[in-house]
Each structure stands twice: as structure tokens, then as C-alpha cells.
C-alpha positions as CSV (number, residue, x, y, z in Angstrom):
1,X,-11.6,11.2,1.1
2,X,-10.5,10.4,-2.5
3,X,-11.1,13.1,-5.0
4,X,-12.0,12.5,-8.6
5,X,-9.4,10.6,-10.4
6,X,-6.8,11.8,-12.8
7,X,-5.7,8.4,-14.2
8,X,-6.2,4.7,-14.4
9,X,-9.9,5.0,-13.7
10,X,-12.7,5.5,-16.3
11,X,-12.5,9.0,-17.8
12,X,-9.1,9.8,-16.3
13,X,-5.5,10.2,-17.3
14,X,-2.7,9.8,-14.7
15,X,-3.6,8.9,-11.1
16,X,-6.0,9.7,-8.3
17,X,-5.6,12.4,-5.7
18,X,-5.5,11.4,-2.0
19,X,-7.1,13.4,0.8
20,X,-3.7,14.8,1.5
21,X,-3.5,16.1,-2.1
22,X,-0.9,13.7,-3.3
23,X,-1.5,12.3,-6.8
24,X,-1.5,8.6,-6.5
25,X,-0.2,6.2,-9.2
26,X,-2.5,4.6,-11.7
27,X,-5.3,2.2,-10.7
28,X,-4.1,-1.3,-9.7
29,X,-7.2,-2.8,-11.2
30,X,-5.5,-2.7,-14.7
31,X,-3.0,-5.3,-13.3
32,X,-2.8,-8.6,-15.1
33,X,-2.1,-10.7,-12.0
34,X,-1.7,-10.4,-8.2
35,X,2.0,-9.7,-8.4
36,X,1.4,-6.7,-10.6
37,X,-1.6,-5.6,-8.5
38,X,0.5,-5.8,-5.3
39,X,3.3,-3.7,-6.9
40,X,0.9,-1.0,-8.0
41,X,-0.8,-1.0,-4.6
42,X,2.6,-0.6,-2.9
43,X,3.4,2.4,-5.1
44,X,0.0,3.9,-4.1
45,X,0.8,3.3,-0.4
46,X,4.2,4.9,-0.8
47,X,2.9,8.0,-2.5
48,X,0.0,8.5,-0.2
49,X,2.3,8.3,2.8
50,X,5.3,10.2,1.3
51,X,6.0,12.0,4.6
52,X,6.3,8.6,6.4
53,X,8.7,6.9,4.1
54,X,12.5,6.9,3.6
55,X,14.7,6.2,0.6
56,X,18.0,4.5,0.2
57,X,19.6,1.5,1.8
58,X,17.8,-0.4,4.5
59,X,19.4,0.0,8.0
60,X,20.7,-3.0,9.8
61,X,19.0,-3.7,12.0
62,X,15.5,-2.5,11.1
63,X,13.5,-1.0,14.0
64,X,10.2,-2.8,13.3
65,X,8.8,-5.1,10.7
66,X,5.0,-5.5,10.8
67,X,3.3,-7.7,8.2
68,X,-0.3,-7.1,7.2
69,X,-2.8,-8.9,5.0
70,X,-5.1,-6.6,3.1
71,X,-8.5,-8.2,2.3
72,X,-10.4,-6.4,-0.4
73,X,-13.9,-6.0,-1.6
74,X,-14.7,-6.6,-5.3
75,X,-14.2,-2.8,-6.0
76,X,-10.8,-2.7,-4.4
77,X,-11.8,-1.0,-1.2
78,X,-10.4,-2.4,2.1
79,X,-12.7,-5.0,3.7
80,X,-10.3,-5.9,6.5
81,X,-6.7,-5.6,7.5
82,X,-5.3,-8.6,9.4
83,X,-2.0,-8.5,11.3
84,X,0.2,-11.4,10.3
85,X,3.2,-10.3,12.3
86,X,3.4,-7.9,15.3
87,X,6.9,-6.6,15.8
88,X,8.6,-7.0,19.2
89,X,9.9,-3.5,19.0
90,X,7.7,-0.5,18.2
91,X,4.4,-2.4,18.0
92,X,2.7,1.0,17.3
93,X,4.0,0.5,13.7
94,X,1.1,-1.9,13.1
95,X,-1.4,0.9,13.4
96,X,0.8,3.2,11.5
97,X,1.0,0.7,8.6
98,X,-2.8,0.1,8.7
99,X,-3.4,3.9,8.4
100,X,-1.0,4.0,5.4
101,X,-2.9,1.3,3.6
102,X,-6.3,2.9,4.3
103,X,-4.9,6.3,3.1
104,X,-4.0,4.8,-0.3
105,X,-7.3,2.9,-0.7
106,X,-9.3,2.1,-2.7
107,X,-6.9,0.2,-4.8
108,X,-9.2,-0.6,-7.8
109,X,-11.3,-3.5,-8.8
110,X,-10.1,-7.0,-8.2
111,X,-13.1,-8.6,-9.9
112,X,-10.9,-9.9,-12.8
113,X,-8.4,-11.5,-10.4
114,X,-8.7,-15.0,-8.8
115,X,-10.0,-15.2,-5.2
116,X,-9.2,-14.7,-2.4
117,X,-9.1,-11.0,-3.0
118,X,-6.1,-10.2,-0.8
119,X,-2.5,-9.3,-0.7
120,X,0.2,-9.2,2.0
121,X,2.6,-6.3,2.6
122,X,5.6,-6.0,4.8
123,X,6.6,-2.6,6.2
124,X,10.3,-2.1,6.9
125,X,10.6,0.7,9.6
126,X,13.9,2.5,10.4
127,X,14.7,4.1,13.8
128,X,12.8,7.3,12.9
129,X,9.7,5.1,12.3
130,X,9.7,5.8,8.6
131,X,9.1,2.9,6.3
132,X,9.9,1.3,3.0
133,X,7.7,-1.5,1.5
134,X,9.2,-4.9,0.9
135,X,7.3,-5.2,-2.3
136,X,9.1,-2.1,-3.7
137,X,12.5,-3.0,-2.2
138,X,12.3,-6.3,-4.0
139,X,10.9,-4.9,-7.3
140,X,13.1,-5.2,-10.4
């Protein structure tokens, strides 16, 4: 359940609150293009799943690397999550990653962006099955 917003949405000023009580970053719908939308969505996923993430350098090797495609409705709600890569080790991370995406949704309107309304995200899991998002690792 998403509570009334605190920012990025009409009549708000900072972020939305997740069901777990975390204040999520601003609405990705203000993004100018898909790269910016994906970056904002990744930040929302990270904050909404703070207890399931880790910071710092990526381990070598990573435990698991699921890749998901998030297909969106016009309003930014999740229409479908497709699995583009199932990891050989720890395949349960696919479901864990899907839950993290749904926990952060909705992501904000995509009506102003070109179709198809979708983005991909790669989850980088360590041995403790905590993740970092490739989008954020690669962000400037």
C-alpha cells in the first residue's frame, strides 16, 4: 500500500511513503527521458528495499545476477515483470528482485515518454543475498 505522497506528485514536496514506512525518492514521471526515469526508479527500488541492499564495492564473484524487464502501465504501475536472465546460482533471487520492484511501485506516469513503456534492471546479489542495482552502480 502506498500512502499519500510527500513529493514529486501533485500537491506534494519530497517523496512518497512505502508500505514499510520508507520515504521514497521523487516521482520518476518528472524524468525527461528513459535513462533518467530508470535512474529515478532504481533509487525508489533501493530505498523501498533498504534492508535487502548492501553498499560498497561489488564482490568478485557475485552470487547471483537476475535481469528483469519492468513493463509499465501509462500511470507507472507495473503491468508485468519479465525475467530476461535467470541466474544459475540462487535462482530465488528472481522472486526477491520482483518483490523489490513491486514494493517500490508505482513509479509515476510514463505517458510523456516514448513507447514501449518499459525498462530493464539488473540486480547484483552478494553471498548474503543482498543487492545493488546495476543502474546505480553505473550512475555518474
